[in-house]
Every structure is written in structure tokens, then in C-alpha cells.
C-alpha positions in Angstrom: 112.1 4.9 36.3 112.3 8.0 34.6 115.1 6.6 32.2 113.1 3.8 31.3 110.5 5.9 30.1 112.4 7.6 28.1 114.4 4.4 26.7 110.8 2.8 26.1 110.0 5.9 23.9 113.2 6.2 22.2 112.9 2.1 21.0 109.2 2.8 20.2 110.0 6.4 18.2 113.0 4.0 16.1 110.7 1.2 15.3 108.0 3.7 14.1 110.5 5.6 12.1 112.2 2.4 10.7 109.4 1.2 7.8 110.9 -1.0 5.4 111.9 0.5 2.2 110.9 -0.4 -1.0 113.8 -1.7 -2.2 114.1 -3.8 1.4 110.8 -5.4 0.9 111.3 -6.4 -2.6 115.0 -8.1 -1.6 113.5 -9.5 1.8 110.5 -10.9 -0.5 113.3 -12.5 -3.4 114.8 -13.7 -0.9 112.1 -15.5 0.9 110.9 -16.3 -2.1 114.0 -18.4 -2.8 113.1 -20.4 0.5 109.7 -21.1 -0.2 110.8 -23.3 -3.8 113.6 -24.4 -2.0 111.0 -25.7 0.6 109.1 -26.9 -1.9 112.3 -28.6 -3.7 113.0 -30.5 -0.6 109.4 -31.7 0.2 109.3 -33.5 -3.5 112.9 -35.1 -2.8 112.2 -36.4 0.3 108.6 -37.5 -1.1 110.1 -39.3 -4.1 113.2 -40.7 -1.9 110.5 -42.0 0.4 108.6 -44.5 -2.6 112.0 -46.2 -2.1 113.4 -46.7 0.8 113.1 -50.4 1.9 110.8 -50.4 4.9 107.5 -49.0 5.5 108.6 -47.3 8.6 111.4 -45.5 6.7 109.0 -44.7 4.4 106.4 -43.0 6.9 109.1 -41.1 8.7 110.3 -39.7 4.9 106.6 -38.8 4.3 106.2 -36.8 7.6 108.8 -35.0 7.0 108.1 -34.3 3.8 104.9 -33.1 5.4 106.4 -30.8 7.6 108.2 -28.9 4.9 104.9 -28.3 3.2 104.3 -26.6 6.3 107.5 -24.7 6.3 106.9 -24.1 2.4 103.0 -22.4 3.7 104.6 -20.4 6.7 106.7 -18.6 4.1 104.5 -18.3 1.6 102.5 -16.5 3.9 105.1 -14.3 5.1 105.6 -13.4 1.6 102.1 -12.5 0.7 102.3 -10.3 4.0 104.6 -8.5 2.2 102.3 -8.3 -0.7 104.5 -11.0 -2.8 103.7 -13.5 -4.7 104.7 -17.1 -4.6 103.7 -18.6 -7.7 106.2 -21.6 -9.0 107.5 -20.3 -12.3 108.0 -22.4 -15.5 111.4 -22.2 -15.6 111.9 -23.1 -11.7 113.1 -26.6 -11.8 111.4 -28.9 -9.4 111.3 -32.0 -10.9 113.5 -34.9 -8.9 114.2 -38.3 -8.8 115.3 -40.5 -6.0 118.5 -41.1 -5.9 119.4 -43.2 -2.4 121.6 -40.6 -1.5 119.7 -38.3 0.9 123.3 -35.8 1.5 121.8 -33.5 -1.0 118.6 -33.2 1.4 120.9 -32.8 4.2 122.8 -30.2 2.4 120.0 -28.3 1.1 118.4 -28.3 4.7 121.5 -26.9 6.2 121.7 -24.0 3.4 118.1 -22.9 4.4 118.7 -23.0 7.5 121.5 -20.8 7.5 119.6 -18.4 5.0 116.6 -18.3 7.6 118.7 -16.2 10.3 120.3 -14.2 7.8 116.6 -13.4 6.7 115.1 -13.0 10.3 117.9 -10.1 10.8 116.9 -8.7 7.5 113.6 -8.6 9.0 114.5 -7.2 11.8 116.6 -4.5 10.9 113.5 -3.3 9.0 111.2 -3.3 11.7 109.5 -6.5 11.0 110.1 -8.4 14.9 107.0 -10.4 14.5 108.3 -12.0 10.5 112.4 -12.2 12.7 110.7 -14.0 15.4 108.8 -16.5 12.6 111.2 -17.3 10.7 113.7 -17.6 14.0 111.1 -20.1 14.5 111.3 -21.9 12.1 115.4 -21.9 12.1 115.0 -24.1 14.7 112.3 -26.3 13.1 114.9 -27.0 10.8 117.6 -28.2 13.4 114.7 -30.5 14.1 114.4 -31.7 10.5 118.2 -32.1 10.0 118.4 -34.5 12.7 115.6 -36.8 11.0 117.3 -36.6 8.1 120.3 -37.7 9.8 118.5 -40.7 11.9 116.9 -41.5 8.1 120.3 -41.5 6.8 121.9 -44.1 9.7 118.7 -46.2 9.4 119.0 -46.4 5.5 122.4 -47.4 5.7 122.2 -49.7 8.4 120.0 -51.6 6.4 121.9 -51.5 3.3 
């Protein structure tokens, strides 16, 4: 029992002695800002595609997914703000999108963001930001669900053509 107390004290000490450096904080904020922009881009892409889908139930599914992407973006925005960062979209951010009828670009971007979230969770964890890391891992899990929903839209859309 005494050994557990020593381990617990070391864990607590290591956690308290590892505040995030200004450089690591800046790096994490920059990475999360990229994730935020890409989530907003995904939302816009889904919204644009939804307007051109052949059936109302497919349109509804795409718009619901776009709404869920906004919630993920809002969560990332909150994480950035918690690190004293900003989430302003800059004029140079090219987030304008047009419907192409091809969801593969959406799926590709969804996959990329999901992979990056794991990396960012590791970075947060390495810098003592355990709660942030857990939130990022939850978002990663949501990305898997979103991937499945995008794949379902692709199959249903291809089946109607």
C-alpha cells in the first residue's frame, strides 16, 4: 500500500511539473486552428452537396452531418480559446466551396482530420493537458462515426444514379 502512495505522489508531481511551454502551446493552438478551419470547410462542403442531392432524405442526412460538423468545430474553438488562442477565419482562408457531386474529397478530408486529432491528443497529453486530450480523443471517435455516415451517403447517392 505504501508503494501506491509513492507512485501517486510521483504521478501528481510529474503532472504538476510539466506545464505547457509557450512554444508547445503556440504549436498546439496552430494545429487546432487548422482543424477548426477544416471542420468549417467540411461543413460548407456537406451543405453545398446537400443542395444537389436527388432525394429529400439524402439532403436531410447531409445537412444533419453538416450540423454535427459545426458542433465539432465549436468544441475545437472552445479548446483553442482555453489556450488563449483565437479562431478568427482570415480573408486568405479559402473556405468557399461548390458542389461537385463527389463525396470522396469530403471523406478524404474527414479521414485526415481524424488522424490529426489523435496526434493533437498526444501532444496535449504530453504537455499535461489531460482533459483536452480526452476531448480530442472523443472528437476522433465522432470522426469515425462521421466517416461511416459519409460512406453511407456515398453508397446511397451512387445507388440513385
